[in-house]
N, C-alpha and C positions, 0 to 999 in steps of 0.2 A: 243262857247267857253267853254271848260270844266274847272273844277277847276284846274287840272294839267296844262293846257295851260295858265291859269291866272297866276299861280306861275312862269311859264317859261317866260312869257312876262314881268312880273314885274322884274324878275332877269335879263332879257335881257336889260332893260333900267336902271338897277341898282337902283331900288327903293325899299325901305322897305314899309310895309303896311302903316306906318306913312307918308311916302313921297307921296304915291299914294292917300291917303284919301282926302286931300283938292282939288286935281285935279278932283275928281269924286263926290265931295260933299257927302262922306260917312264916317263913322267911321272906324278906323283901325280894330276894332272888327268885323264889317260887312264884310270887305274884307277877314280877316282870316277865318271867319265862312264859307264863300263861298269856299275858297281854301281848307279848311280842311275837310268839309263834304257835300259840295254842298248846304249848307243852304243859305237861303236868298230869297228875292223876285225876280221875273223876272226883275223888274225895276233895281234892284241892278246890276245884271249881264249886262244888257243893257248899264248901265252908264260906267262900267269898260271896256266892249268891245268897246264901241264907243271911249273912250279915247285912247285905244291902237291902234285902227284903224286909228285914226287921227294922230298918230305918225308913221304910215306906217307899222304897224305889221299886218301880216295875220295869220289866224288860220287854221291849216291843217285839223282839224276835220270838218270844214265847207265845204270842197271839197272831203274829203276822210273819210267816216263814220268809217272805221276800223282802223284809225290812229289818233294819237295826236301829236301835235308839233306846233311850231310858226316859222314864217319866219320873220326875222328882216330886216329892210331896210339896205342898204349898209351904212357903216360908212361915215360921211361927211369928205371930204378931209381937211387937215389942212389949215387954212387961210394963206395968204401970209404974213399978219401982224405978225402972231405968228411965222412964219419961220424967219422973219427978227430980232426977238428978241434974 
């Protein structure tokens, strides 16, 4: 996962760095540092990547070295309960 893909994935799930931080047990500053300049420990990147993968997000750079991007899971269909309201 590249820093750019990290930002893309976070945007795709509509999370700010502050929203993501408690999910990956990191500070928002650590997330922004990685996204802005690739800074951070390997463990930092692993935590963020593992969280996004658990949400069904795939990273293009992992299969195509010359490309960057994310593949988001399909949106969940609306529940029948929500349609009845």
